N, C-alpha and C positions, 0 to 999 in steps of 0.2 A: 262161870263161877258157882259154886254151890252156895245158896244164900243160907244155908243152915250151918255151915262151918263156923265154929266158935274159937275164940281165943281167950280162955279165962271168962270173966265175966263182961269183958269189953264189948262183946258181940262180934258178928262176922265182918270180913272185908265185903265191901258192896260193890257190884259192878256198877258202871255208869250207864243210865238209860238214854235212848235217843230223845232229844230235846231237853236234856239236863241243863241246869244253869250252874254258875259258879257258886260253890258253898262258902259258908262264912269263915271256915278254916283257911281256905285257899287265900283269902283276903289277909287273914292274919299271917299266915306264912310269907306273904309278900312284903310285910313291914321290914323283914330282915333286908330287903332290897333297897328300901329307902335309906337305910344306914351304909349300905354297899355303895350306892350311887353318890351319897353324900361325902363319903371318904375318899372315893376316886376323885370327885371335885376338889375337895380340900387339898389332897396330897398333890394334884397337879397344879392348882393355883399358887401353891406355897413356892414352886420353882418351875416356871413355865420354860420349857425348852423342847426342841424337836424330840430329843431322845425321851424326855418325860412325857411327852403326848404319845410317842409310841408305846411306852410302857402302860400308860392308862388305856390306850386302845386294846392292848393285848390282854390286860387284866379284865376289862369290860367284856371282850370276847369270851374268854373262859367262864367268867361268872354268869353270862348270858346263856352259854351253852348248858351250864347246870340247870338253869330255869327252864330253858326248852325242854330238856330231857324229862323234868319233873311235869312240864305241861303235856308231854306224850303220855306218862303214866296216868296223869289225871284224866286222859280221854278215855281210859279203861277201868279206872278204880277211883271210887270216891275217897279223896283224902282226908276228909273229916268224919269218916264214918268207922264203927267198929274199933278194932285196934290200930288201925293205920295212923291216927294221930300221933300215936306213941312213936313210931318210926319218923313221922314228919318233925316232931320236936327234937330229935336227935339231929335230924338234917338241918334244923334251924339253928341249934347250938353250933354246929360245925360251920354253917355258913357265915354266923356271927363271928366266929373266930377266924375264918377265912377273910372277912371284910376287916376286922381289926388289924390284922397282919399285913394287909395289902400295901400300905405306905412303906413297909420294910421288905416287900417282895424283891425289889431290885436294889437292896442295899449293897454296899461294896463287898465283894466276895471275900475279902480279908478281914471284914468286920464281923458283926454280930450274925451267927448262923440261925437264931431262934425265929426271925421273921420268915425267910424263906421255907424253913422247914414246918412251921405252922401252917403255912399257905398250902404246902404239898400234903401233909398230914390231914389237915381238915378236908382238902378235896378228896383224899382216899376215902373218908368216911362218907362224905356226900354221896360219892359214886357208888359205895357199898350199899347205901339205901336205896339208889336207883335199881341195883341188881335185885335186892329183896322185893321191891315194888314190882317188877317185871315177872319175877318168879310167883308172886301172888296171882298174877293175872294168868298164869300160864297153868296152873295147878288142876284144872277141870278140862283144859283144851290144849293139846300139844301143840296145835297151830299157832297159839300164843305165844309160843317161845321163840318165834322168829325174830321179833325186835330184839330180844336178848341176844340170840346168836349174831344179828348184824351188828349190833353195837358193842358187843363184848370186846372184839379186837380193839376198837377204838378206846374203850374204857381202860383196858391194860396199857395199850401204847401211851395214852396221854398221861396216865398216873405214873408209868416209869420215866417218862420225859420230864414231867414236873419234879418227881424226886431228884432226877439227875440235875435238873436247874437248880436244885437246892444245894445238892452236895459236891458235884464236879468242879464248879468254879473255885470252890475253897481250895482246891488242890493244885490250882494254876497259879503260878507265882507272879506273872504279869497281871496287873490290875485291869488294864485296858482289855487285854485278850480274854480274860476272865469273864469280864462284863459283856463282851460280844458273844461269848460261848453261851451265857445265859439268855441274852436276847434271842439267839438262834433257835434254842431249846424250846423257848416259850412260842415262837413263831411256828415251830414244827407242831406243837400242841394244838395251836388254832387251825393249821392246816390239815391235821389229822382229824380233828372233830368236825368241822364243817364239810371236809371232803367226804368223810364217811356218810354224813347225812344226804350228801347229793348222790352218792352210788348205792345207798341201802335201798332195798326194795321198797317200793311205795306202800305196801301194806304196813310196814313198820311206822309209818306216819298216819295210819287209820284215825279218822275222826268221826267218833260216834255220834257226838252232837257238835253241830255246826255253831249252834247258840253258844254253848260252853266254850269252844274254841275261841271264837271271835270276842266273847266278853272278857275272857281271861286276859287276852293279849291288849285289849283296850284299856282294862283296869292298871296293867303295869305301865302302859304308856301315861296315863293320868298321873300315876305314882311319880314317874320320872318328871313330867312337868311340875307337879307340886313340889318335888325335891328341889328343882331349879329356884323356886321362889324362895324356899327355906334358906338354900345356898347363897342367894343374893342378899338376904337379910342378915344372916349370920356372919357370912364371909365379908360382906361390906362392913361389917360392925355397926350397921344401922342403930341397933338397939343400945350400944355403948356410947353413943355420942348425942349432943344436944339436938332437940328437934330444930330444924331449919326448913324454911319454904323451899329451897332447892332440894333437900333431902326428901321432902314429902312428895315433891313433884317427880323426882327420879324413882321413888318407890311405886308412885301410881303408874308411871310409864312402863315400869317392869311387870305389873300386873297387867296392864292393858295388852302389851305385846305378845305375853305369854297366853292370855285369853284369845288373842287373835290367832295364834298357832293351834291352840285347842279347837277353835272354830274350824280352821282350814282342814282338819281331818274329821271331826266328829259331826260337823254339820250336814255333810253331804257324801264324801267319800267314804268313811268309815261305815255309816249304815247301808249303803249302796253295795259295798264289799260284803256285808255280812248276808244280805240277800243273795249275792252271787254264790257265795260259799254254800249256802243252804240249797241253791238250785243245782249245784255241781254234783256229780256222783262218780263213785268209783276213782280211777286214777286221777280224773280232773280235780277231784275235790282234795285228794292227798297231796298232790303236787302244788295246788294252789294254797293250801294250808302251809305247806313247808316254805314255798318261796316267798309268798307274800307276808306272812306272819313270823314265822320262826327265822327267816333270813332278813327280810327288809325292814323289820322293826329294830334290828341291831343299830344300822346307820341313823335311824331316826333318833333312838336313844343317845347315840353317840353325839349327834348335832345339838340335843337338849343340853348335854354335859358341857360341849364346847361353849355354846352361848351363854350358859350359866356362869362359866370361869370369865368370859369376856364381860357380861353385864356386871357381875361383881366388881371387877376392877374400875368399871365406869362409875358404879354407885360409890365406890370407895373414895373415887376422886372428887365426885360432887359433895360427898359429906366431909370430906377433909377440912378441918377448921383452919388449917394453914394456907388452904388454897381459896378459892373463891367461885363465884358463879361461872366464870369463864376458865376454871381449871381443866386443862385437857388431860386425857388419860395417857399413861406412859406405856412403852413396851407393846406387846402384841393384843392388848385389850380389843381395839377396834376390830383388827382381821378375825380374831376368835369370835367377837359377838356377832359379826355378820357372816363369818364363814360357817358358823353353827346353824344358824338360821338356813343358809343356803343348803347345807347338807340334809337339814330336816326336810325342807321342801322339795329337794331334788329326790330324796328317798320316798317322800310322799307320792310323788309323781310316778316313780317306779312302782310303787304299790298299786296306785290307781290303773296304771298300764297293765299290771299283772292280773288284777282282779276284774276290772271292768273293761279293759282293751281300749281304753281311750285316753287321751292326753288333753289338757286344758290350756289353750293358749294364754289364759290368765296366769296360770302358774309359770310357764316358760317367760312371759313378760315380766313377772315379778323377779325371777332369778337373774334376768339380764339388768333390771333396775338395781338389785342388790348388789351385784358384782360391780357396776358402775359407780355405786354410791360409797364403796369402800375408801378410795382415796379422797372422796369429799368429806366423808365423816372423819377421816384421821386429821383433817385440818379444823375441825369444829371442836368446840368444848365437849367435855364428858356428857354434859347434860344435852347439848346439841346432837351429838351421836345418837344417844338413846332416843331422842325425840324423832330424829330422822328414820331410825329403823322402825320405830313404833308407827309412823306415818305410813311407811310403805307396807307393813303388815295390815294395818287396818284398812288402807286403800285396796289391797288386795281381795280382803273378805267382804268389803263393801261392793266391789265391783261384781264379785261373784253372786252376792244376794240379788243384786239387780238384774244381772244378765241371765241368772239361771233360776230366776223365780218360778218359772213353769216346772222345771225339774224338781226343784224342791217342794213344790206343792204336791206334785204327783207322788213323790217319795214319801212325804208325810201322810199322805192319804193311804197309800199302800201298807206304810207301817202301822196306821191306826186301825185298818181293817184287819191286818193280820193279829194285832194284840187283841182286838174285840172278839175276834173269831176264837182265838186260843182262850181267852178268858170265860167265853160262853161254854166251850167244850169242857174246860176244867171245871167250871161250876157245876155242870151237868153231871161230870164223873163224880165229883164229891157228893152231890145230892144223892146220887145211888148208894154211895157208900153209908152216909149217915142215916139215909130213911130206910135201910135194911132192917128186917126184924132181928133184934139180938138173939132171940132164941133159935133163929134158922142160921145164924153166923154171917159174917161179912161176906159180900160177893167177891169172887176173884177178879182181879184187875183184868180189863179186857185185853 
């Protein structure tokens, strides 16, 4: 990419360098997904049913694919440099409109058309930004056009299918049949998107900076975990009710088990996977980046949304003034709560297997215990169910801290040495830059 190319006074589009980190604009961009995850959770919690969960899963999958393609563009182009942020703001506005319309994406076909149509049109705009981003990366190197050629059929097909999902059901007289047609079209969108990702040439998933790629995905996972806490507080209407000791205890348990799930990934598995991706080269790196991060993070985030819905219902039952300390949660709250954590941990195990080629018996044992605990928790009070799951999650991380202490120390020592060496090299490089004679000009980067 020509570093001197300009777009007005905003400056050039800048290529990503090996070793680059996530820039601040990318974190700013991800704030739209805080809203999106929250809206998906709220819309699903309002009317929990099998079909509603299917719709939430389809919407999440399409939304996640948009984020994945953005992350692919960000491996080649700095999204916060030059004139590129202008494009990204347009994408943010479209994604925000997409998120706001999500609750109406599957509204009755004979009803209001605006919701499904806004979803489809905003999706078209977002994917148009994707095309422009990939064209920018290809202007100086024709081989860089391969990702665009590989994903252009997916882009066109998924766009047409989403537009059809908004327009075709309206013309069908039978409401049930129209709803089924809409569901099938959305399912086809997801199959086309993720199927294309699997069959596309691995070069299309090229990862210039393993540090940038892993940090980008870790940050979005933290955002999802943080949104689950927000959802519990707002959805459970904790702020709108008098403070009670049961409510305080339930809120504290929500923080503790969420922190335990954070620990389950970021204490050992996440940092070790980052090193594994750094060590991988060529095809091994690209397929690992695709399988472990682009694909397996999706069910992890789906699990977070599921347990956020379940824990919200449990917290609502605990804080209900009409209930009491022994108030039970009604409906599918307990299965969603435990099922979401099972989905999260099972996906994390697959992530561990794909990146590190290992499995932990502690994780397998925790999944068995969680599955066996579902009928037990269903007979407990809402607060008891929260306490039971929290105890299992804390027990898991405590056990791993004890039995994997040697591995944890070795990993932290390696990470410390890596960071210290990197800092020393960076300091030396910058010292050369600042100590150069201004009359002689700055030294060229090595």
